[in-house]
C-alpha positions as CSV (number, residue, x, y, z in Angstrom):
1,M,-0.4,0.2,0.2
2,I,2.9,2.2,0.8
3,Q,4.4,1.7,-2.1
4,H,1.2,2.7,-4.2
5,F,1.0,5.9,-2.1
6,V,4.8,6.4,-3.5
7,D,3.8,5.6,-7.2
8,W,0.7,7.8,-7.2
9,F,2.7,10.5,-5.5
10,A,5.4,10.4,-8.2
11,F,2.9,10.4,-10.9
12,L,1.1,13.3,-9.9
13,Q,4.6,15.4,-9.1
14,G,5.4,14.3,-12.4
15,W,2.1,15.2,-14.2
16,L,1.6,18.5,-12.2
17,F,5.0,19.7,-12.9
18,E,5.0,18.9,-16.6
19,S,1.4,20.2,-17.2
20,V,1.3,23.5,-15.0
21,V,4.3,24.2,-13.6
22,E,6.9,23.9,-16.6
23,P,5.2,25.6,-19.2
24,L,4.6,28.7,-17.1
25,L,8.1,28.6,-15.8
26,F,9.6,28.7,-19.7
27,Y,6.4,31.3,-20.4
28,T,7.5,33.5,-17.8
29,G,11.0,33.4,-18.9
30,F,12.4,31.0,-15.6
31,G,13.1,28.0,-17.1
32,E,16.5,28.0,-15.6
33,Y,14.8,27.0,-12.1
34,A,13.1,24.1,-13.7
35,E,15.3,21.6,-11.8
36,D,14.6,23.7,-8.3
37,A,10.5,23.9,-9.2
38,F,10.2,20.0,-9.6
39,E,11.5,19.3,-6.3
40,G,9.2,22.5,-5.1
41,V,6.4,20.1,-6.5
42,E,7.3,18.0,-4.3
43,W,6.8,20.3,-1.3
44,F,3.3,21.5,-2.2
45,L,1.9,18.0,-2.6
46,A,3.7,16.7,0.4
47,G,2.1,19.6,2.4
48,A,-1.6,19.1,0.5
49,C,-1.6,15.7,1.8
50,E,-0.8,16.7,5.4
51,V,-3.7,19.1,5.4
52,A,-6.2,16.6,4.6
53,A,-4.5,13.7,6.4
54,L,-4.8,16.0,9.6
55,F,-8.1,17.3,8.9
56,L,-9.1,13.3,8.3
57,V,-7.7,12.4,11.8
58,L,-7.6,15.2,14.5
59,R,-11.1,16.7,13.2
60,P,-12.9,14.5,14.1
61,L,-10.6,13.8,17.8
62,E,-11.7,17.1,18.2
63,S,-15.3,16.8,18.0
64,L,-15.3,13.4,20.3
65,I,-12.5,14.4,23.2
66,P,-12.5,18.2,23.2
67,A,-10.3,19.7,25.9
68,Q,-12.3,22.7,26.1
69,K,-15.6,23.9,24.0
70,M,-14.4,26.5,21.2
71,S,-15.9,29.8,21.8
72,D,-14.5,31.3,18.6
73,R,-14.6,29.4,15.9
74,H,-13.6,32.1,13.4
75,A,-10.4,31.4,15.3
76,R,-10.0,28.1,14.2
77,W,-10.5,29.6,10.2
78,N,-8.0,32.1,10.8
79,D,-5.6,29.1,11.8
80,F,-6.5,27.4,8.6
81,V,-5.3,30.6,6.8
82,Y,-1.8,30.4,8.5
83,T,-1.6,26.4,7.4
84,L,-2.4,27.0,4.0
85,I,0.5,29.8,3.8
86,H,2.8,27.2,5.4
87,R,2.0,23.8,4.4
88,L,1.9,24.1,0.9
89,G,5.4,24.8,1.1
90,F,6.2,28.5,-0.7
91,F,7.7,29.6,2.5
92,T,10.1,27.1,3.8
93,M,10.5,25.8,0.2
94,A,11.7,29.5,-0.7
95,V,14.0,29.4,2.5
96,F,15.6,26.4,2.1
97,F,16.3,26.7,-1.9
98,T,17.6,30.0,-1.4
99,L,20.2,29.2,1.4
100,D,21.1,25.7,-0.9
101,P,23.2,27.2,-3.5
102,I,24.6,30.0,-0.7
103,M,25.8,26.8,1.4
104,D,26.7,24.7,-2.3
105,H,29.4,27.6,-2.9
106,V,30.7,28.0,0.8
107,A,31.0,24.2,0.5
108,G,33.1,24.8,-2.7
109,A,35.1,27.3,-1.3
110,L,36.2,25.2,1.7
111,R,37.1,22.3,-0.5
112,M,39.6,24.5,-2.8
113,E,41.5,25.0,0.9
114,G,41.3,21.1,1.7
115,V,38.3,21.4,4.1
116,H,35.5,19.0,3.4
117,P,32.0,19.8,4.5
118,F,30.6,18.1,7.0
119,N,28.0,15.0,6.9
120,L,26.3,13.5,9.8
121,E,25.4,9.9,8.2
122,S,29.7,9.6,7.3
123,L,30.2,9.3,11.1
124,V,28.5,5.7,11.0
125,T,29.2,3.4,7.7
126,G,26.5,1.6,6.5
127,M,23.6,3.4,8.2
128,S,20.7,2.6,7.2
129,P,18.0,5.5,5.5
130,L,15.3,4.7,8.6
131,A,18.2,5.0,11.3
132,S,19.9,8.7,9.4
133,F,16.2,10.1,9.0
134,L,15.8,9.3,12.8
135,V,19.0,10.6,13.5
136,Y,18.4,13.9,11.7
137,L,15.1,14.1,13.1
138,V,16.8,14.0,16.6
139,V,19.7,16.6,15.7
140,L,17.2,19.2,14.3
141,D,15.1,18.6,17.1
142,F,17.6,19.8,19.9
143,F,18.5,22.8,18.3
144,D,14.5,23.7,17.6
145,Y,14.5,23.2,21.5
146,W,17.0,25.7,21.8
147,F,15.3,28.1,19.1
148,H,12.1,28.0,21.0
149,R,13.6,28.9,24.4
150,G,15.0,32.2,22.8
151,Q,11.8,33.1,21.9
152,H,10.6,33.4,25.2
153,K,13.9,34.6,26.6
154,F,14.1,37.8,24.7
155,R,11.8,40.6,24.7
156,W,11.8,41.3,21.3
157,W,11.8,38.0,20.3
158,W,8.7,37.4,22.6
159,A,7.0,40.1,20.8
160,L,6.4,38.1,17.8
161,H,6.1,34.8,18.9
162,S,3.8,35.9,21.3
163,L,1.4,35.7,18.7
164,H,1.5,31.8,18.6
165,H,0.7,31.6,22.1
166,S,-2.6,34.7,21.6
167,Q,-5.2,31.3,20.7
168,Q,-7.2,31.2,23.2
169,N,-9.3,28.3,21.5
170,M,-6.1,25.9,20.6
171,N,-7.0,23.8,16.9
172,L,-5.6,21.4,14.6
173,W,-4.2,24.2,12.7
174,S,-2.3,26.6,15.5
175,D,1.0,25.4,14.7
176,D,1.4,27.3,11.8
177,R,-0.6,30.8,13.5
178,N,2.7,32.5,13.9
179,H,4.2,36.1,12.9
180,L,5.3,35.9,9.2
181,L,9.2,37.1,11.0
182,D,9.0,34.6,13.3
183,D,8.6,32.1,10.8
184,L,11.6,33.5,8.6
185,L,13.6,33.7,11.4
186,R,13.1,29.6,12.2
187,D,13.2,28.7,8.5
188,V,16.3,30.1,7.6
189,Y,17.4,28.8,11.0
190,L,16.7,25.3,10.5
191,A,17.6,25.4,7.3
192,F,21.1,26.2,7.6
193,I,21.4,23.5,10.6
194,A,19.7,21.1,8.0
195,L,22.1,22.2,4.9
196,A,25.4,22.4,7.2
197,I,24.7,18.3,8.7
198,G,24.4,16.8,5.2
199,V,20.3,16.7,5.0
200,A,19.3,16.5,1.1
201,P,16.4,18.2,-0.1
202,S,14.0,15.2,-0.6
203,Q,15.0,14.6,3.0
204,Y,14.2,17.7,4.3
205,V,10.8,17.4,2.6
206,L,10.2,14.5,4.8
207,L,11.4,15.8,8.0
208,V,9.5,18.6,7.9
209,S,6.2,17.0,6.9
210,V,6.6,14.7,10.1
211,S,7.7,17.1,12.4
212,R,4.7,19.4,11.9
213,A,2.2,16.5,11.2
214,L,3.6,15.7,15.1
215,Q,3.2,19.7,16.3
216,S,-0.3,19.8,14.6
217,L,-1.6,16.6,17.1
218,Q,-0.2,18.5,19.4
219,H,-1.9,21.9,19.3
220,A,-5.5,19.9,18.7
221,N,-8.5,20.5,20.8
222,V,-8.4,17.2,22.0
223,R,-8.4,15.8,25.6
224,L,-5.3,13.1,24.9
225,H,-1.9,12.5,26.5
226,F,0.2,9.3,26.1
227,G,1.1,8.2,30.0
228,W,3.7,8.8,32.1
229,L,6.5,6.9,29.9
230,G,5.2,8.0,26.5
231,E,4.9,11.8,28.0
232,R,8.3,11.1,28.5
233,L,8.9,9.8,24.5
234,L,7.2,12.3,22.6
235,V,5.3,15.7,23.1
236,S,1.8,14.9,23.6
237,P,-1.2,17.4,23.8
238,R,-1.6,18.1,27.4
239,F,2.3,18.4,27.6
240,H,2.7,21.2,25.0
241,R,-1.0,22.9,25.9
242,T,0.7,23.4,29.5
243,H,3.3,25.5,27.5
244,H,0.3,27.5,26.4
245,A,-1.3,27.3,29.3
246,V,-1.8,31.3,30.5
247,G,0.6,32.9,33.1
248,I,2.7,29.2,32.9
249,G,3.9,28.1,29.8
250,H,5.8,31.8,28.8
251,E,5.9,33.0,32.2
252,S,8.6,32.2,35.2
253,K,8.2,33.4,38.8
254,G,7.2,37.2,38.7
255,R,6.0,37.0,36.1
256,E,9.1,37.4,34.0
257,L,9.6,35.5,30.6
258,G,10.5,31.9,30.7
259,G,8.5,29.2,30.8
260,C,8.0,25.5,30.4
261,N,8.1,22.4,28.0
262,F,9.8,24.2,24.8
263,G,10.8,20.4,23.7
264,V,8.9,20.4,20.2
265,L,9.3,16.7,19.7
266,L,10.6,15.0,22.5
267,P,10.6,16.1,25.9
268,V,14.2,14.7,26.6
269,W,15.4,18.3,26.3
270,D,12.9,19.4,29.0
271,L,14.2,16.7,31.2
272,L,17.9,17.4,30.4
273,F,17.8,21.3,31.0
274,R,15.2,21.4,33.8
275,T,12.5,22.9,31.8
276,A,9.6,20.2,32.1
277,N,6.2,20.2,33.6
278,F,4.0,17.2,33.7
279,A,1.1,19.0,34.8
280,T,-1.9,16.5,34.3
281,G,-4.9,18.9,33.9
282,F,-5.9,20.9,30.3
283,R,-5.4,24.2,31.2
284,G,-7.3,27.6,29.1
285,T,-3.9,29.4,27.0
286,G,-3.6,32.4,25.9
287,V,-1.1,35.4,26.9
288,R,-1.7,37.1,30.1
289,D,-2.0,40.6,29.1
290,Q,-5.1,39.5,26.9
291,F,-6.8,39.6,30.1
292,E,-5.0,42.1,32.2
293,R,-1.9,44.5,31.7
294,V,0.1,46.0,34.4
295,D,2.1,49.0,33.2
296,A,6.3,50.1,34.8
297,D,4.3,51.9,37.3
298,G,2.5,49.1,38.7
299,S,-1.1,50.8,37.1
300,L,-3.6,48.4,35.7
301,K,-3.6,49.1,32.0
302,P,-6.3,48.1,29.0
303,A,-6.2,44.0,27.7
304,R,-3.6,44.1,24.8
305,D,-5.4,43.3,21.6
306,Y,-3.7,40.7,18.8
307,G,-6.3,41.2,16.2
308,R,-8.6,38.6,14.6
309,G,-7.5,38.5,11.0
310,F,-4.2,37.4,9.3
311,W,-3.2,40.9,8.3
312,R,-4.3,42.4,11.4
313,Q,-2.7,40.2,13.8
314,Q,0.6,40.7,11.4
315,W,0.6,44.2,11.6
316,L,0.0,44.3,15.5
317,G,2.9,42.2,16.0
318,I,5.3,44.7,14.6
319,V,3.8,47.0,16.8
320,R,4.8,45.0,19.6
321,L,8.3,44.5,18.3
322,A,8.8,48.1,17.8
323,E,7.8,48.6,21.7
324,S,9.7,46.4,22.6
325,I,12.6,47.5,21.2
326,S,12.1,51.2,22.4
327,R,11.3,50.7,25.4
328,R,13.9,48.0,26.5
329,P,16.7,49.3,28.9
330,R,20.1,49.9,27.3
331,G,22.1,46.8,27.7
332,T,19.2,44.3,27.9
333,A,17.3,41.4,26.1
């Protein structure tokens, strides 16, 4: 069955490229990018399959075992817009294929100096494709953990990332609810790491797809956990919901930036670096300043508006970023 799906996918990729993409490239004078465009079609189809599979699997679960009652159905549709932008591959693909020739140029220059590029698979001879895939997945997840911690540590970065946390009605599409600048930083960072350790473009597609599918499960509105052991092996909806809990997942003591459960796929990093919180409840989600805001002088201010529509949310993220930079004391993050 898997082989039939692979054959069908390859046929559809070839047909879509030859019938639509390739003629369009030559018509517009971009025929030199045909090879990259062929791989781009793979990203697009992988994303389309992801979206369909997530809807068929997770949407019924959200109806059967919801973690909370949806109070704003518009919020789910708005998150779906983000999902279409990111899961159909345009954003991540553009970053990866922009960095790819740059990395090739750097690798070529290093070879001229007698320095050979690093390849993680070469460390162990005879490594199977599945083993190398899992190794790459773990390594990228380790770097993703520290990226995520950075989003919660620096005020300018949190000004962007807080959009992701502002969803009070978490759902299967909420993983993609991010500011575009925040996503650009993450995609450049992960693509650079992937290229630096020798991940091939076709393998990167699968790595990203698997990671995104698991993150969609984590954000889904489902009352689900994996038991004592499972919670420590793979990030569950309950574990990640604690990360999104108001005043818990994005704050440390004294309402300072911090939080818990930063692991993207594997809780092992939270266990190793003491940021794990295996709370058993399913708490409400959002950012504290959506409900109350305390000024520097201790006075209460109106709750912060994070916006409802895509463009409004993007604009308000820029506003928060500008505020965080203008108000930052000299010499602090």
